[in-house]
N, C-alpha and C positions, 0 to 999 in steps of 0.2 A: 921236916917235910918240905920237899922242893916245890917252889912255885912255878907254874907253867907260864912261859912268856906269852903275852897276848899278841897274836898276829894282826897287823894292820894291813888293809887293802880293800878292794871293792869286790863285792859279789858280782856274779854274772848279770843279775838283774839290774844292779846299780849301774854297771858299765853300759848296759844297753839303754838305759834311761838317759844317761849323760850323752851318749852318741845321738840319741833321738833329738834331744834338746839342741845340741850342736847343729844337727841337720836342719832343724826348724829355723834356727837363727841365721844360718847361711842362706836358707831359702828366702827369708825376709830381707836379708841384706843385698843379695845378688841383683834384684831389680833396681835397688837404689843405686848400686855401683854402675849398672848398665846405663841408667839415666844420666848420671853424672858424666860418664864417659862419652855418651852421645851428645851431651850439651857442649862438652869441650870440643868434640869433633865438628859440631855445627859452627862453633865460633871460628875454628880453623878454616872450615869451608868458606864462611863469610869473608875471611881475610884473603883467601885465595882469589875470590871474585873481585875483592876491592883492589888487589894488586893488578889483576887483568884490567879492571876499569882504569886505574891510574895509567897504566902503560898505553891504553888505547887513547886516553885523553892527551897524553904527551905526544903520541903519534900524530894526532889531529893538529896540535899546536905546531909541531915541527914541519909536517908535510902538507897540511891543510885539508886532509881527508882522513876518514877512518880506515883502518885496515879492511880489506875485502876478503872474500872467500876463495880467491884463486880460481883454479881451473880443474879439470877432470883429475880424478885420483891417480890415473896412470901417467900423468905428466911429471917430468922431472922439474927440479927447481930451475928457474930462469935466472940468467945472468946478463949483466951489462959489462962487457969486457970480463974482468976477473972478479967482479963484485956482484953479489947478489942483487937482482933488480928490485926496485921499490914498486909498490902498487901504484897505479893499476896494471903493471907489467910484470907482477910476480905470479907464478903459477901455484906455488905453495900457499896455504891458507893463513888466516889471521893469527893463529897461535904461533906460527913461525914469523910472521911479519913483525910482531911486537917484541920479539926477543931483545933487540937493542934497548928497549925501554923497560926491560925487566932486569937490566944489568947482566945480560947474557949475550953481549956483542960477540965474544969469541965463538960461542956455539953457532950464532947466526952466520958468521963469516967463514966457518969451517968449510973447506972446499969439497969434503967428502959427504955426499948425500946419506949414505948408509950409516956413517958415524953419527950424524945428527939424528937420524930416525930411530936409532936404537938407544939413545940417551933420553931418559925421561926428564921432565921439568917438574920439580916437587910441587910448585904452585898450581899445576895442572891436574893434580891428583886429589880426590876427595878422600879425607882420612877415615871416612866410615866404610870404605871399600877396601878389598884386599888388593893392595897396589905395590908396585906397578904391574899391570897386566902386559906381558910381552908375547906377541904372537909372530909366528913365521908362516906367511901365507904367499901364494902365488900372486894374489892381488897386490901385495906390497913389494913386488919384484924379487921375491925369494930371499928377502933379508929380514932380520928381526925388527919389529917396530913396536914402540911403546904407545899404548893407548892413552887418551886423555878423557877425563870425566866431565869436561865442560865444552860447550859448543856455542857458536854464534847464532844469533836469531835471524833466520832467513825470511821472516814475515809469514803472511798467510796466503799470499798470492801464489798460485801453482803454475803460472805461465812458464812453459819450458819444461814441464814435468817429464823426467826421465827416470829410469831405474837408478835408485840411490841419490837422485837429485830431484827433490819434489817440487821444485820451482826455481826460477833464477833470481829470486830476491827483489822483485819489483817494488815491493813495499817494505822490505826488511831493513835492518840496520847493517848487518854483515851480508853483503850482496855478492852475486857472482861477478868475477872480474869483468869490468865494463869493456865492451868492444863496440863495433859499429852496428851491431844488431838491434833492432827495435825491441826485441823481447828481453833486453837487459837494461838494468838501471845504470844510471851514471854513478860516479863515485859519491859516497854519502859523507856529509858533514853535519855539524849541528844545525845549520840553516834548513836542511831537509827534514828535520824531526818536527813536523808541524802539529802533531798531536800532544806535545809536551815531553820534555826529556825525563821527567820523574814518573811518567806512566807509559813508557815505551821500553821494552825489554831489549837489552844489548847482548847479554850472554846468559846462559843458564846451564844447570846440571842436565846430563843425559840419562835417559832411562836405560836400564841394564837387565839382561836376562840371566839370572844366576844359574840356570840350567846349562848355560854355555861358558861357564866360568873357565873351563880348561880349553876352550876352543875359541877361535875368532868368529864371533857372530856376525850375522849379515850386515848389521848397521854399525859394526865396530870392529873392523878388521884392517884398516890401512894406516892407523896411527895418527898422532897429533900433528904431524907435518902434512897430512892430507889436504888436497885442494878441495874443489867444490864437490862435496859429497856429505853424506849424512854421518860420517865419523866426526866432522868438525863443525857442521852446520845442522841445526834442527828447525823445524817449521812449526807454526802455531795452529795448524789445522785442527789438532786435537789438544785437549788440556793435559798437563803434566800427570804422570802416573808414578806410583811407588814401584820400585824395582820388583820384577815379577819372576816367575819360574814357569816356563813352558818347555816341555821336553822337545827337542829338536834332533835332527839328524845333521851332523857336522858336515856332510857331503852335500846333501840335497837341500839343506836349509830347513825351514819351519815345516813341521808336520801339522796335519789338520787337528784342530781342537774344537769340539762341538760347542764349547762354552765361551771361548775367546777367540776373536778374530786377530791372529797375530800380526797381520799386515797393518792393522790400525795402530799398532804400537811402534812399528818400525819408524825411525826418524823422529821419535817423540822426545820431549823434555821429560825429566823425571829424576828420581834420587833414591837413596836408601834411607833417607830420614823419615821419622815419623811425622804425620800431619801435612807435610807439604815439601816442595822443592825450592831450593835457593836460586834467586835470579839477581843479576846485575842489570840495573836500569841505566839509561843513557847518562843521567846526571851523576853517575858514579855511586849512587846509593845501592845497598844490597838488602833485599827483603825476602821473606819466605812467602810463597803463593801456595795456597791450599790445593790439595788434590781434588777438593770438592768444588772448585771455582767453576762457574758457569762457562761452558765452551765458547759461547759467543763473546763473553767478556774477555776471556783469555785471547781470543783471535784479535780483539781490539788492542790488547796490550802488546801483541806481536806485530801490529801494523804501525808504521811510523806516520802515516798520512791518510788515514781512512775517515778523519773527521770526527770520530767518536771520542768523547772525553770520559775516562774511566776513573771513578773515585775509589781508590783502593782502601780508603779508611772505613 
């Protein structure tokens, strides 16, 4: 009598049970993987700000002043002969001015403005975002420009408030290019940080509207070479916010939203990170500041000379 070979394999029910278990395990593992990835991104973001801070300190040591915010976004780069001008005579902003101290002297000295503007600087990009963001807009002269995720602190004083320029930086650290006007600050150095270098913001992350990821949004459309504009300068009038999503029209700008006042978010600090946004302080330290911070306290951190001492501990 022939023996019937015993067939090995899974029944349909067994297979479904195994798939379900694998799905549950993946569901449990995925948040942990995301947390590890975000922790790594936060460390890299910290390092980006530290590099910016070191470059600004070297700029101050070499020239005697901090870089400034330059001039209007529509201004071309300024030259002294065939060499890019140094602050306070440079129209492009702080992120351009510190390039020689980021070991990017060749990019700084490139005679072609468009070539510089379309080249991103890795240290200017937060790794938690989809980078680099490159937009082609009329505001940028019709050439592609790479956006930056970090901006200088223009303070809380709104003197000289214009569209896209919420103040001239009278009490900020990255100020509008000094001139003979009484509504502008003189060049800033360590001596003018009278509230304390460890409790005064120098640079921070920018808030971003994910609804406009494929378009140049109102406060992020002229790129990292931009002069005095909210692309490269942010103000401490409002506390930092987490990246948000507000549907907008790419032509007419922000649409009305009954729950959120979009104009209050324009020109604000913020980030994609959980819990808070990363900031570079004047002393070169980098720390996270909570989205829940009191607005008045954050305004004090944004001013270099308002006489308030903030204990961040």
